Every structure is written in C-alpha cells, then in structure tokens.
C-alpha positions as CSV (number, residue, x, y, z in Angstrom):
1,X,11.1,93.1,62.1
2,X,12.0,90.8,59.2
3,X,9.1,88.7,57.6
4,X,8.8,85.9,55.2
5,X,5.7,85.7,53.5
6,X,4.8,82.5,51.7
7,X,8.1,82.0,50.2
8,X,9.1,79.2,47.9
9,X,12.5,78.0,46.5
10,X,12.5,74.2,45.0
11,X,15.8,72.5,44.8
12,X,16.5,69.0,43.7
13,X,16.6,67.4,47.4
14,X,14.6,69.6,49.0
15,X,11.6,72.4,48.7
16,X,10.8,75.8,50.8
17,X,7.2,75.9,50.4
18,X,4.8,78.8,51.5
19,X,7.3,79.5,54.8
20,X,5.9,82.3,56.6
21,X,8.3,83.4,59.3
22,X,8.3,86.8,61.8
23,X,11.4,87.7,63.6
24,X,10.9,90.6,65.6
25,X,13.5,93.1,66.0
26,X,16.6,93.0,68.6
27,X,16.0,89.3,69.3
28,X,18.4,86.6,69.2
29,X,16.9,83.6,66.9
30,X,18.8,80.2,66.4
31,X,17.9,77.9,63.2
32,X,18.4,74.4,63.8
33,X,18.1,70.9,61.9
34,X,19.7,68.5,60.4
35,X,22.2,69.0,57.3
36,X,20.8,69.7,54.0
37,X,17.5,70.6,55.2
38,X,17.4,74.5,54.3
39,X,19.1,76.2,57.2
40,X,21.6,78.0,55.1
41,X,19.2,78.7,52.4
42,X,16.8,80.3,54.5
43,X,19.9,83.0,56.0
44,X,20.3,83.4,52.4
45,X,17.2,84.7,51.8
46,X,17.1,86.8,54.7
47,X,20.2,88.5,53.4
48,X,19.3,88.7,49.9
49,X,21.7,86.3,48.7
50,X,19.3,84.4,46.4
51,X,15.5,85.5,45.7
52,X,12.7,83.2,46.7
53,X,10.8,82.3,43.8
54,X,7.3,83.0,45.2
55,X,6.8,85.0,48.2
56,X,8.4,87.8,49.6
57,X,11.1,88.9,52.5
58,X,10.1,92.2,54.2
59,X,12.3,94.4,56.5
60,X,9.7,96.5,58.8
61,X,6.9,95.8,56.1
62,X,8.7,96.9,53.1
63,X,11.6,95.2,50.6
64,X,15.5,95.4,52.1
65,X,16.1,99.4,51.6
66,X,18.6,100.9,53.8
67,X,18.9,97.5,55.9
68,X,22.7,97.1,56.8
69,X,22.8,92.8,57.1
70,X,26.2,91.3,58.2
71,X,26.7,87.7,57.2
72,X,29.3,85.3,58.3
73,X,29.9,82.1,56.7
74,X,31.3,78.8,58.1
75,X,34.6,79.1,56.7
76,X,36.8,82.7,57.2
77,X,39.3,81.8,54.5
78,X,36.5,82.5,51.7
79,X,35.8,85.5,53.3
80,X,39.1,87.3,54.1
81,X,40.5,89.1,51.0
82,X,43.7,91.1,52.3
83,X,46.6,90.5,54.0
84,X,46.2,92.5,57.0
85,X,43.7,92.7,59.4
86,X,43.2,96.5,58.8
87,X,43.2,96.3,55.2
88,X,40.4,93.6,55.2
89,X,38.1,95.6,57.4
90,X,38.9,98.9,55.8
91,X,38.0,97.6,52.1
92,X,34.5,96.4,53.7
93,X,33.9,99.9,55.0
94,X,35.3,101.5,51.6
95,X,32.3,99.0,49.7
96,X,29.9,100.5,52.1
97,X,30.9,104.0,51.2
98,X,32.5,104.7,54.9
99,X,34.4,108.3,54.8
100,X,37.9,107.4,55.1
101,X,38.6,109.3,58.3
102,X,36.1,107.1,60.3
103,X,38.4,103.7,59.3
104,X,40.4,103.9,62.5
105,X,37.6,104.2,65.1
106,X,35.2,101.6,63.5
107,X,38.2,99.3,63.2
108,X,39.2,99.6,66.3
109,X,35.8,99.6,67.9
110,X,35.0,96.5,65.7
111,X,38.5,94.7,66.9
112,X,37.8,95.2,70.5
113,X,34.2,93.6,70.3
114,X,35.6,90.4,69.3
115,X,38.3,90.7,71.8
116,X,41.0,91.2,69.1
117,X,42.1,94.8,69.6
118,X,45.8,93.8,69.7
119,X,45.6,92.5,66.3
120,X,45.0,95.7,63.9
121,X,48.6,95.1,61.9
122,X,48.4,91.3,61.8
123,X,48.8,89.4,59.0
124,X,45.7,87.4,58.5
125,X,47.2,84.3,57.0
126,X,49.2,83.8,60.4
127,X,45.9,83.5,61.9
128,X,44.4,80.5,63.9
129,X,41.0,79.2,61.8
130,X,39.3,81.0,65.1
131,X,40.8,84.0,64.8
132,X,40.2,84.6,61.4
133,X,36.5,84.2,62.0
134,X,36.6,86.3,64.5
135,X,38.1,89.0,61.9
136,X,35.4,88.0,59.3
137,X,33.0,89.2,62.4
138,X,34.5,92.4,63.0
139,X,34.3,93.3,59.5
140,X,30.5,92.8,59.7
141,X,30.5,94.7,63.1
142,X,32.4,97.4,61.9
143,X,29.4,98.4,59.3
144,X,26.8,98.9,62.5
145,X,24.2,96.2,61.3
146,X,20.7,96.3,61.8
147,X,21.1,92.5,60.7
148,X,23.9,89.9,62.0
149,X,23.7,86.5,60.3
150,X,25.9,83.5,61.7
151,X,25.7,80.5,59.2
152,X,27.1,77.8,61.6
153,X,30.3,80.2,62.5
154,X,30.8,78.6,65.1
155,X,31.8,75.3,63.5
156,X,35.9,76.3,63.2
157,X,36.2,77.6,67.0
158,X,37.7,76.0,69.8
159,X,35.7,76.0,72.9
160,X,37.4,79.4,74.2
161,X,36.6,81.3,71.2
162,X,33.0,79.8,70.5
163,X,32.5,81.3,73.9
164,X,33.7,85.1,72.8
165,X,31.2,84.5,69.9
166,X,28.5,83.6,71.9
167,X,29.3,87.0,74.1
168,X,29.0,88.9,70.8
169,X,25.2,87.5,70.2
170,X,24.7,89.3,73.8
171,X,26.3,92.6,72.8
172,X,24.9,92.9,69.6
173,X,21.3,92.2,71.2
174,X,22.0,94.9,74.0
175,X,22.8,97.6,71.1
176,X,19.0,96.6,69.2
177,X,20.9,94.2,66.4
178,X,18.9,91.3,65.2
179,X,20.9,88.1,65.7
180,X,20.0,85.3,63.9
181,X,22.4,81.9,63.8
182,X,22.2,78.5,62.2
183,X,23.8,75.7,63.9
184,X,23.7,71.9,63.9
185,X,25.0,71.7,67.6
186,X,21.5,72.1,69.4
187,X,23.2,72.7,72.6
188,X,23.6,76.3,71.6
189,X,19.9,77.1,71.4
190,X,20.7,78.2,75.0
191,X,22.0,81.5,73.8
192,X,19.2,82.2,71.8
193,X,15.7,84.3,72.6
194,X,13.5,81.8,70.4
195,X,14.2,78.6,68.2
196,X,13.2,77.2,64.7
197,X,13.7,74.0,63.6
198,X,13.8,72.6,60.0
199,X,13.1,69.5,58.7
200,X,13.4,68.9,54.6
201,X,12.7,73.0,54.1
202,X,10.0,73.0,56.2
203,X,9.2,74.9,59.6
204,X,8.4,72.2,62.2
205,X,8.8,74.3,65.0
206,X,9.5,78.1,66.2
207,X,9.2,78.4,69.9
208,X,10.7,80.6,72.5
209,X,13.7,78.8,73.9
210,X,12.2,78.1,77.3
211,X,9.3,76.1,75.9
212,X,11.9,74.3,73.8
213,X,14.3,73.4,76.6
214,X,11.6,72.3,78.3
215,X,10.0,69.5,75.6
216,X,13.1,68.1,73.1
217,X,10.9,65.8,71.6
218,X,11.1,67.7,68.2
219,X,14.6,67.1,68.4
220,X,14.5,63.3,69.0
221,X,11.9,63.0,66.6
222,X,15.1,64.1,63.8
223,X,17.0,61.9,65.3
224,X,19.1,64.5,67.2
225,X,21.9,63.4,70.2
226,X,20.4,65.2,73.2
227,X,23.2,66.4,74.8
228,X,23.8,66.0,78.8
229,X,23.5,69.5,79.4
230,X,19.9,70.0,77.7
231,X,18.6,66.9,79.1
232,X,19.5,67.7,82.4
233,X,17.8,71.3,81.6
234,X,14.5,69.3,80.1
235,X,14.5,67.1,83.3
236,X,15.1,69.8,86.0
237,X,12.0,72.1,83.6
238,X,12.6,75.1,86.7
239,X,16.1,76.0,84.6
240,X,16.3,78.5,81.9
241,X,19.4,79.2,80.7
242,X,22.4,78.5,83.8
243,X,26.6,78.4,82.6
244,X,27.8,74.8,83.6
245,X,28.7,75.5,86.9
246,X,25.7,77.2,87.9
247,X,24.2,73.5,86.6
248,X,26.5,71.6,88.8
249,X,25.6,73.5,92.1
250,X,21.9,72.7,91.4
251,X,22.7,69.2,90.5
252,X,24.4,69.1,93.5
253,X,21.9,70.3,95.8
254,X,19.2,67.7,94.5
255,X,21.8,64.9,94.8
256,X,22.0,65.6,98.6
C-alpha cells in the first residue's frame, strides 16, 4: 500500500497542499487532469525522484525501503542509453546488482512481456518510437518491480502499440504489481481500477472507475472533451469496460 500523508510541495504556478492519497497494493490507478496540474509531480513524489517539502510518502506504513519502483517517462529517447537492446536492459540489471548469470533469462522474460522477444540483439537507434518505449518498459519489468509507474507513456505510441501497453497493465496486475499511470487521454481510464483527477495541484476526485464512468461531470467541469465511447458508456450506465466491438453490438441491440 502506498500512502501520501499531508504532502506539500510548492511551485511557482501551482501548489500541492496537504495531499492525502492511498493506493492499494496490486491495483491499477489512473491519474488524469489537464496539463501542468501536478500529474508528473505526483508520480515523481511516489517514485522518490523528488521529495515533499512537508508530509510523508509511505509504503506499507514505512519509507520506501527495499521496494522496487519502475518508472517509464514520455520520451523513450531520454531513458535508452546503449545501442543494443540487450545491453540496455543488462545495464539496468547491473545497477540493481542482479547476478550476471540471471541476465539472459530476465531479459528474455521482460522482452516477451512487451511482445519484443525477437529484438534482443537489435540496434536501439533503428527502432520506432513505440518499440523504443517498449524497450524502456522491458528495462523496468526485468527488475520485477513492486510498483510500476507510466508517466504519459502512451504519448508516442501508435494504436496497436497502445494495446500492447494496456495488456501489460493487466499482466502486471495479475502478478500483484501496483500500476500507476498518468494520462491526458481520459478514454484510458477504462484500464484502471480507480481514477484520480488533479486540478491545480489538488485532488478533485479519487473514485472507482465504474463510478467515474457513470458520471463524467468532473471532466466537463475541467473543460475536457468527452470521447464518444465514454459518453456512450455514461448514457448506457450498465457498462463497466467493454471493447469497441462489444460496445457496437450493445448499441445495435438498443437501436433495433
């Protein structure tokens, strides 16, 4: 369990003030809101990349300790160092003091999870932006993290690669990993268990996904465009999370 207790952090344009937040182990949490309203700051606080000026960030009631936290940022070029995919992931494992004899199996496992098992010896500079992002994710998966953070990690991904990312969320959850992702694309909240909405550094909502999908007013108040799919789910009320084909079948049935 991750707890932010009375966390305060002041910036010139916004302030996080007395923020309290509890994320349960093994759940998927989406953090959304308009740009420059605190999403990245919040996940950096959780990851320990920045420290609160006041308050505490706790893991199971204690400071970070031996918890492994993986974080994937927007631009994969900022996180890839080596020219070979294998070498890049091996460098991460070395930093975490993983025995060298375990490298091959861990790298193979991580690349399989991101559906890039055939790219072990590929040159990173020849990869597409989406493939690079998957290599960055594999870097983090190889250490078997307790918490996995994705900071707008879908920004550079095409539609098919986004689907890979969403499948990774589910696989991590099934393994008991806590998944936290930030997004400006509110249609992505369907892949979360709970949804946190930030505005000007403040938490204006933190609810179960089903509750948010049935009433999207919090997004309307913040000036978000409501995608058609979410608007339909809100109108139908009875839908939790369905893919596009299922939604079309339901709509056909309603229109007969």
